[in-house]
N, C-alpha and C positions, 0 to 999 in steps of 0.2 A: 408313371413319371419317376425318373431315377433321381435320387437325391445325391447331389455332389458333396464331397467331403468339405469340411470347413477349410477355407483358404486362409493362410497366414500371410499377412502383409507386413512389410517392414515399416518402422516408424517414419522413415524418410519418404516412402511411397505415400503413406497416409497424409503427411504434411503437404507434399506436393499436390496431391489430389484436392485437398481442402483449399490450398492457395489458388489452384486453377479455378475451382468452383466459385470462390469468393471474389477473385480479382479479374477474371477474364470476361470478355463479352460473349460468352457462350453459356447456354443453360446448364444447369446441374445434371440434367438427364443426358445431355450431350457429352459432358465430361465423363460421366459414368460409362457411357457407351464406348467412348474413345479409349478409356483405360481398361475396359473389359471387366468392370466390377458391377455388382448389382446396385441399382440406384438407392435402394434402402440402406445399403452399407455406407454409401457416400453421405446420405442424409444423416445417418447416425454419427459419422465422424464430424460432420459440420455442427450438429447439435451439441456434441460433446465439447467441441472447440468453443462454441458460443457460451456454454455454461462454465467451463473451467479455464479456458484460455490455453489449454494444452490438448493434444490429440491422443497421445499415448506415452507411456514411459513414466519414470519416476522422477524426472528432472523437475527442478523447482523453477517455475515460471510464473508470471503474473496472470491472474485471472482477468477475463474481459471486464468484469464488474470493477475490479481494482483499478484497471486502466481508465475506465470511465470516471471513477471517483477522482483519480489523480488529475485527469484532464480537466474536470470541473474545478478543482482546487487551483490548478495553474491558470485557468482562464480568469478566475476571481482575482488571483494575485496580479495578473497582467493588467486587469482593469484598474486595480488600485494603484499600481505603479504609473499607469498612464495619467490617472487623476492627479497624483502627486507631481508628476512631471509638468502637467499643465499649470498647476498652482505655482510651482517654482518659476516657470516661464513668466507668468503674470507678475509675480513678486519681483523678479529681476528687472522686468520692463518698468515697473513702478519705481523702484529704487534708482534705476539708471536715469529716469526722467527727473527725479528729485535732486540728483547730484549735479545736474547741469546748471 
């Protein structure tokens, strides 16, 4: 068996491969086959993306766990705002009824 030299992939190629694997209705193995890359390589990129939120490079982006934390905080804030809105609706209706 002949060992192939390590292939260097661009950051853009990696990002597109991960996007295809995560967003499309095809299997990860099929994505790897279509792109001509080993499935283990694609799985490695996906795992790295899931852990760090980035695929490669030194750019500063949000980690997946940071986004989940932010999403949780925003959901809690939205629930609180809805509750306050409902209370204000009831108070408005109450005071409108009293002023008649």
